[in-house]
One Martini backbone bead per residue (centre of mass of N, CA, C, O) as a GRO file, in nm:
protein
  218
    1MET     BB    1   8.154   5.410  -1.130
    2TYR     BB    2   8.315   5.276  -0.905
    3ILE     BB    3   8.143   5.380  -0.669
    4LEU     BB    4   7.877   5.254  -0.762
    5ILE     BB    5   7.969   4.961  -0.745
    6GLU     BB    6   8.047   4.970  -0.447
    7LEU     BB    7   7.765   5.044  -0.339
    8VAL     BB    8   7.627   4.789  -0.435
    9GLY     BB    9   7.808   4.592  -0.281
   10ILE     BB   10   7.750   4.706   0.000
   11PHE     BB   11   7.449   4.648  -0.003
   12PHE     BB   12   7.458   4.343  -0.029
   13PHE     BB   13   7.628   4.294   0.226
   14ALA     BB   14   7.442   4.449   0.422
   15VAL     BB   15   7.200   4.266   0.388
   16ALA     BB   16   7.340   4.015   0.493
   17GLY     BB   17   7.396   4.136   0.774
   18SER     BB   18   7.098   4.205   0.850
   19LEU     BB   19   6.991   3.917   0.821
   20MET     BB   20   7.170   3.801   1.040
   21ALA     BB   21   7.058   3.977   1.265
   22ALA     BB   22   6.770   3.867   1.244
   23ARG     BB   23   6.847   3.569   1.295
   24ARG     BB   24   6.983   3.658   1.590
   25GLY     BB   25   6.793   3.896   1.724
   26PHE     BB   26   6.845   4.178   1.656
   27ASP     BB   27   6.835   4.496   1.640
   28ILE     BB   28   6.834   4.767   1.428
   29LEU     BB   29   7.116   4.866   1.516
   30GLY     BB   30   7.256   4.595   1.483
   31SER     BB   31   7.190   4.573   1.184
   32ALA     BB   32   7.347   4.824   1.088
   33PHE     BB   33   7.620   4.737   1.202
   34LEU     BB   34   7.649   4.461   1.058
   35GLY     BB   35   7.614   4.578   0.776
   36GLY     BB   36   7.862   4.764   0.790
   37VAL     BB   37   8.076   4.551   0.840
   38CYS     BB   38   8.016   4.382   0.585
   39GLY     BB   39   8.031   4.620   0.366
   40LEU     BB   40   8.317   4.773   0.480
   41GLY     BB   41   8.550   4.591   0.588
   42GLY     BB   42   8.709   4.502   0.331
   43GLY     BB   43   8.778   4.792   0.228
   44VAL     BB   44   8.936   4.888   0.473
   45VAL     BB   45   9.158   4.677   0.463
   46ARG     BB   46   9.256   4.742   0.179
   47ASP     BB   47   9.333   5.043   0.227
   48LEU     BB   48   9.543   4.987   0.448
   49ILE     BB   49   9.730   4.817   0.267
   50LEU     BB   50   9.751   5.073   0.060
   51ASN     BB   51   9.799   5.328   0.241
   52GLU     BB   52   9.503   5.440   0.296
   53SER     BB   53   9.238   5.619   0.333
   54PRO     BB   54   8.942   5.525   0.388
   55ALA     BB   55   8.672   5.582   0.189
   56THR     BB   56   8.454   5.570   0.410
   57PHE     BB   57   8.580   5.839   0.565
   58GLU     BB   58   8.560   6.040   0.302
   59HIS     BB   59   8.265   5.911   0.218
   60PRO     BB   60   7.952   5.919   0.353
   61ILE     BB   61   7.794   5.749   0.135
   62TYR     BB   62   7.892   5.465   0.245
   63PHE     BB   63   7.661   5.467   0.483
   64VAL     BB   64   7.392   5.427   0.329
   65PRO     BB   65   7.355   5.121   0.260
   66PRO     BB   66   7.332   5.008   0.555
   67VAL     BB   67   7.077   5.166   0.626
   68LEU     BB   68   6.899   5.062   0.397
   69ALA     BB   69   6.926   4.764   0.468
   70ALA     BB   70   6.797   4.775   0.749
   71LEU     BB   71   6.522   4.885   0.649
   72CYS     BB   72   6.453   4.659   0.449
   73VAL     BB   73   6.459   4.426   0.650
   74TYR     BB   74   6.246   4.542   0.843
   75ALA     BB   75   6.012   4.567   0.615
   76PHE     BB   76   6.074   4.272   0.426
   77THR     BB   77   6.112   4.042   0.598
   78PRO     BB   78   6.085   3.725   0.636
   79ALA     BB   79   6.096   3.445   0.753
   80VAL     BB   80   6.343   3.315   0.942
   81GLN     BB   81   6.379   3.043   0.780
   82LYS     BB   82   6.477   3.220   0.509
   83LEU     BB   83   6.747   3.378   0.578
   84HIS     BB   84   6.986   3.201   0.491
   85ARG     BB   85   6.943   3.222   0.189
   86LEU     BB   86   6.967   3.534   0.167
   87VAL     BB   87   7.245   3.569   0.282
   88GLN     BB   88   7.388   3.405   0.056
   89LEU     BB   89   7.296   3.568  -0.189
   90PHE     BB   90   7.403   3.852  -0.108
   91ASP     BB   91   7.691   3.761  -0.053
   92ALA     BB   92   7.751   3.665  -0.344
   93ALA     BB   93   7.709   3.939  -0.479
   94GLY     BB   94   7.927   4.093  -0.322
   95LEU     BB   95   8.164   3.911  -0.395
   96GLY     BB   96   8.161   3.959  -0.700
   97LEU     BB   97   8.211   4.269  -0.694
   98PHE     BB   98   8.467   4.284  -0.497
   99CYS     BB   99   8.672   4.116  -0.662
  100VAL     BB  100   8.688   4.339  -0.879
  101THR     BB  101   8.736   4.612  -0.727
  102GLY     BB  102   8.978   4.525  -0.556
  103THR     BB  103   9.164   4.451  -0.794
  104MET     BB  104   9.158   4.722  -0.945
  105LYS     BB  105   9.282   4.894  -0.721
  106ALA     BB  106   9.552   4.744  -0.712
  107LEU     BB  107   9.628   4.796  -1.012
  108GLU     BB  108   9.624   5.111  -0.989
  109HIS     BB  109   9.879   5.068  -0.772
  110GLN     BB  110  10.088   4.863  -0.912
  111PHE     BB  111  10.033   4.580  -0.857
  112ASN     BB  112  10.078   4.270  -0.866
  113PRO     BB  113   9.889   4.006  -0.958
  114VAL     BB  114   9.896   3.846  -0.691
  115THR     BB  115   9.825   4.083  -0.501
  116ALA     BB  116   9.561   4.160  -0.641
  117VAL     BB  117   9.414   3.899  -0.581
  118LEU     BB  118   9.441   3.911  -0.275
  119LEU     BB  119   9.284   4.182  -0.242
  120GLY     BB  120   9.024   4.083  -0.369
  121VAL     BB  121   8.966   3.865  -0.158
  122ILE     BB  122   8.971   4.041   0.095
  123THR     BB  123   8.739   4.228   0.008
  124SER     BB  124   8.519   3.984  -0.031
  125VAL     BB  125   8.567   3.831   0.273
  126GLY     BB  126   8.602   4.025   0.517
  127GLY     BB  127   8.310   4.110   0.597
  128GLY     BB  128   8.193   3.822   0.636
  129LEU     BB  129   8.388   3.737   0.857
  130MET     BB  130   8.308   3.952   1.065
  131ARG     BB  131   8.011   3.883   1.081
  132ASP     BB  132   8.042   3.586   1.185
  133VAL     BB  133   8.203   3.647   1.439
  134ILE     BB  134   7.996   3.836   1.574
  135SER     BB  135   7.759   3.606   1.541
  136ASN     BB  136   7.870   3.321   1.620
  137VAL     BB  137   7.966   3.180   1.347
  138THR     BB  138   8.063   2.995   1.096
  139PRO     BB  139   8.255   3.080   0.860
  140ASP     BB  140   8.238   3.052   0.523
  141LEU     BB  141   8.548   3.038   0.475
  142PHE     BB  142   8.549   2.751   0.673
  143ASN     BB  143   8.356   2.588   0.500
  144PRO     BB  144   8.367   2.250   0.378
  145ARG     BB  145   8.076   2.248   0.194
  146ASP     BB  146   8.193   2.497   0.025
  147ILE     BB  147   8.237   2.780  -0.190
  148TYR     BB  148   8.427   3.094  -0.157
  149ALA     BB  149   8.723   3.198  -0.212
  150LEU     BB  150   8.742   3.068  -0.495
  151ALA     BB  151   8.545   3.257  -0.637
  152ALA     BB  152   8.719   3.511  -0.587
  153MET     BB  153   8.973   3.412  -0.733
  154VAL     BB  154   8.852   3.389  -1.011
  155GLY     BB  155   8.761   3.683  -1.040
  156SER     BB  156   9.041   3.812  -0.989
  157GLY     BB  157   9.198   3.665  -1.213
  158LEU     BB  158   9.026   3.771  -1.454
  159THR     BB  159   9.079   4.069  -1.400
  160VAL     BB  160   9.383   4.063  -1.447
  161ILE     BB  161   9.377   3.959  -1.736
  162ALA     BB  162   9.201   4.186  -1.857
  163TRP     BB  163   9.382   4.422  -1.777
  164HIS     BB  164   9.652   4.324  -1.925
  165ALA     BB  165   9.498   4.295  -2.209
  166GLY     BB  166   9.306   4.571  -2.241
  167PHE     BB  167   8.967   4.474  -2.193
  168MET     BB  168   8.857   4.637  -1.969
  169SER     BB  169   8.516   4.666  -1.842
  170VAL     BB  170   8.212   4.704  -1.720
  171GLY     BB  171   8.084   4.457  -1.857
  172LEU     BB  172   8.309   4.255  -1.786
  173GLY     BB  173   8.300   4.297  -1.482
  174ALA     BB  174   8.008   4.198  -1.454
  175GLY     BB  175   8.064   3.914  -1.566
  176ILE     BB  176   8.267   3.829  -1.349
  177ALA     BB  177   8.082   3.870  -1.109
  178GLY     BB  178   7.868   3.667  -1.209
  179LEU     BB  179   8.054   3.419  -1.202
  180ALA     BB  180   8.120   3.422  -0.901
  181PHE     BB  181   7.828   3.400  -0.813
  182LEU     BB  182   7.766   3.130  -0.955
  183ILE     BB  183   7.972   2.955  -0.812
  184ARG     BB  184   7.860   2.996  -0.529
  185VAL     BB  185   7.566   2.898  -0.579
  186LEU     BB  186   7.635   2.616  -0.697
  187SER     BB  187   7.782   2.514  -0.444
  188LEU     BB  188   7.522   2.518  -0.272
  189ARG     BB  189   7.339   2.339  -0.451
  190PHE     BB  190   7.575   2.088  -0.506
  191GLY     BB  191   7.821   2.068  -0.293
  192TRP     BB  192   8.070   2.209  -0.346
  193SER     BB  193   8.429   2.151  -0.292
  194VAL     BB  194   8.720   2.145  -0.121
  195PRO     BB  195   8.972   2.012   0.007
  196LEU     BB  196   9.089   1.914   0.281
  197ALA     BB  197   9.365   1.964   0.475
  198ALA     BB  198   9.333   1.651   0.512
  199GLY     BB  199   9.383   1.366   0.395
  200HIS     BB  200   9.233   1.057   0.407
  201TRP     BB  201   9.521   0.912   0.474
  202HIS     BB  202   9.558   1.095   0.761
  203ARG     BB  203   9.261   1.009   0.850
  204ALA     BB  204   8.990   0.940   0.989
  205LYS     BB  205   8.681   0.862   0.929
  206GLN     BB  206   8.476   1.159   0.886
  207ASN     BB  207   8.272   1.400   0.944
  208PRO     BB  208   8.223   1.705   0.897
  209PRO     BB  209   8.157   1.977   1.043
  210ALA     BB  210   7.886   2.131   1.138
  211PRO     BB  211   7.722   2.385   1.039
  212ASP     BB  212   7.542   2.684   1.047
  213GLY     BB  213   7.311   2.552   0.913
  214PRO     BB  214   7.188   2.520   0.623
  215GLN     BB  215   7.318   2.491   0.274
  216ARG     BB  216   7.105   2.357   0.072
  217HIS     BB  217   6.880   2.584  -0.108
  218PHE     BB  218   6.890   2.593  -0.448
   0.00000   0.00000   0.00000
C-alpha cells in the first residue's frame, strides 16, 4: 500500500514537472526528465538522508509514473496559458501525499518527531525545488506570495501526532494529505502568505519581488 501511495504521489509531481516542461517549451524527452526529477527527487534525497539505497533505483516501477506523465501531458495538454494553474494543482496534490509518506518512512526508522517532520517536508518540497531550479523560475518554496512549505509542515506534523497516538491508517493519511493539499490551494486562491524574512519596521516599504507567472488562479 505504501508503494502504491508513493507511486500516485510521484505521478502527480511528475505531471507538474512535465507541465512545467511544456510551459518552458521543452521537448518530450525533456518533459520526461523534468517530470522524473520532480517526482523522484524528494524521495531520493530522503532515502540518502536515511542512509538507504534510494527506492527509485531498487524498484524500476518508480520510473513508470514520470513516463506516463510525459505521455499524458503530450497527449492532453491544454493551451499554454492554462499550464501554470495545472502545474500548481498537481504540485499541491503531490505535496500532500509526500508529506505523509515521507514522514511515515522517517517514523518507521525510529527518527524523533522533529526530524520526521523535517524529512516529510524535504520529501514533499525537494522535487519541486529541483524542477523550478532546472526550469530557471523562482521556486515556489521561496515565493513570498503564497504558502508552500508550511502546508507540508502541517501535514507532516499531523502525521507524527497520529502515528504516536496509535491511530494512523490509510484513510487518515489520505485525509491529512487532503488537508495539506487544501491549505496549499486555498493559499493560492486567497493570497495567504507567511511573514517576510524582515519585518516591515526593518525595511523601507516596497512590493515583494514579482514571481514567475500569475499566482492567484483558483
